C-alpha positions as CSV (number, residue, x, y, z in Angstrom):
1,M,34.8,-65.1,-161.5
2,G,36.7,-64.9,-164.8
3,A,40.4,-64.3,-165.3
4,S,42.2,-61.0,-164.5
5,C,39.5,-59.5,-162.3
6,I,40.3,-56.8,-159.7
7,V,37.9,-56.5,-156.8
8,N,38.7,-53.8,-154.1
9,N,37.0,-53.3,-150.7
10,C,33.4,-54.2,-151.6
11,L,30.2,-55.8,-150.3
12,F,29.0,-58.8,-152.1
13,N,25.6,-59.9,-150.6
14,T,25.1,-63.5,-151.9
15,R,23.0,-64.9,-149.2
16,S,20.1,-65.7,-151.5
17,G,21.5,-65.3,-155.0
18,H,24.7,-65.6,-157.1
19,I,27.1,-63.1,-158.6
20,Y,28.8,-64.0,-161.9
21,L,31.9,-61.9,-163.1
22,G,33.3,-62.2,-166.6
23,H,36.9,-61.7,-167.5
24,N,38.8,-58.5,-166.8
25,V,36.2,-57.0,-164.5
26,K,37.3,-54.1,-162.4
27,I,35.3,-53.3,-159.2
28,S,36.3,-50.2,-157.3
29,H,36.0,-49.4,-153.6
30,N,32.8,-49.4,-151.6
31,V,30.7,-51.0,-154.4
32,M,27.7,-53.1,-153.3
33,L,26.4,-56.0,-155.3
34,L,23.1,-57.0,-153.6
35,T,21.3,-60.2,-154.6
36,G,19.0,-60.5,-151.6
37,E,15.6,-58.9,-151.1
38,H,13.2,-58.2,-148.2
39,D,9.5,-58.6,-148.2
40,Y,8.5,-55.0,-147.7
41,E,4.8,-56.0,-147.1
42,D,5.8,-58.2,-144.1
43,P,5.9,-56.2,-140.9
44,E,9.1,-58.0,-139.9
45,F,10.8,-57.4,-143.4
46,K,11.8,-61.0,-143.7
47,V,14.4,-61.9,-146.2
48,I,13.0,-63.5,-149.4
49,E,14.7,-66.9,-149.7
50,K,15.4,-66.9,-153.4
51,G,17.3,-63.8,-154.4
52,K,18.1,-62.6,-157.9
53,D,21.4,-63.2,-159.5
54,I,23.8,-60.5,-160.8
55,T,25.7,-61.1,-164.0
56,I,28.6,-58.8,-165.1
57,G,30.1,-59.2,-168.6
58,D,33.7,-59.1,-169.7
59,N,35.7,-55.9,-169.5
60,V,33.3,-54.1,-167.2
61,W,34.4,-51.3,-164.8
62,I,32.2,-50.5,-161.8
63,C,33.4,-47.3,-160.2
64,A,33.5,-46.4,-156.5
65,G,30.3,-46.4,-154.4
66,A,28.1,-47.9,-157.1
67,I,25.2,-50.2,-156.1
68,V,24.0,-53.1,-158.3
69,I,20.6,-54.6,-157.4
70,G,19.8,-58.3,-157.9
71,G,18.4,-59.4,-161.2
72,V,20.7,-57.1,-163.2
73,K,22.9,-58.0,-166.1
74,I,25.7,-55.6,-167.1
75,G,26.8,-56.0,-170.7
76,K,30.4,-56.4,-171.7
77,N,32.7,-53.3,-172.2
78,S,30.5,-51.1,-170.1
79,V,31.2,-48.6,-167.3
80,V,29.1,-47.9,-164.2
81,C,29.9,-44.4,-162.9
82,A,30.7,-43.7,-159.3
83,G,27.7,-43.6,-157.0
84,A,25.3,-45.0,-159.6
85,V,22.4,-47.3,-158.5
86,V,21.9,-50.0,-161.2
87,T,18.3,-51.3,-161.0
88,K,17.9,-52.4,-164.7
89,D,20.0,-54.3,-167.2
90,V,22.9,-52.3,-168.8
91,P,23.6,-52.8,-172.5
92,E,27.0,-53.6,-173.9
93,N,29.4,-50.7,-174.7
94,V,27.8,-48.0,-172.7
95,M,28.5,-45.7,-169.7
96,V,25.7,-45.5,-167.1
97,G,25.3,-43.2,-164.1
98,G,22.8,-41.6,-161.8
99,V,20.1,-42.8,-159.4
100,P,18.6,-44.8,-160.9
101,A,21.4,-45.4,-163.4
102,K,20.7,-44.6,-167.1
103,V,22.8,-44.6,-170.2
104,I,25.0,-41.5,-170.4
105,K,26.8,-42.3,-173.6
106,E,27.9,-45.1,-175.9
107,I,31.6,-46.2,-175.6
108,R,34.0,-48.6,-177.2
109,K,32.2,-49.2,-180.5
């Protein structure tokens, strides 16, 4: 975790992966960062032992209720809108939203 981060009431699932936060990251209420996975082909849905890391760049704001799935990198100066489900990498200097999240607009050029 970098300097000057603010993390509110969130769920960080790091059982089988890591979460890296840059500097000045703001994470709002009820955000979920999920590094683990289950084997959906296994009838017992066993946890896959090696999860996928999540990397969040500097000056990122993740708004309330967003979900970030393992293996995702969020570029610096970006915003993840409330309720978004981030399943793919997010470029720098953009706002993403929706399910699954997609770029809504460029910001902070």
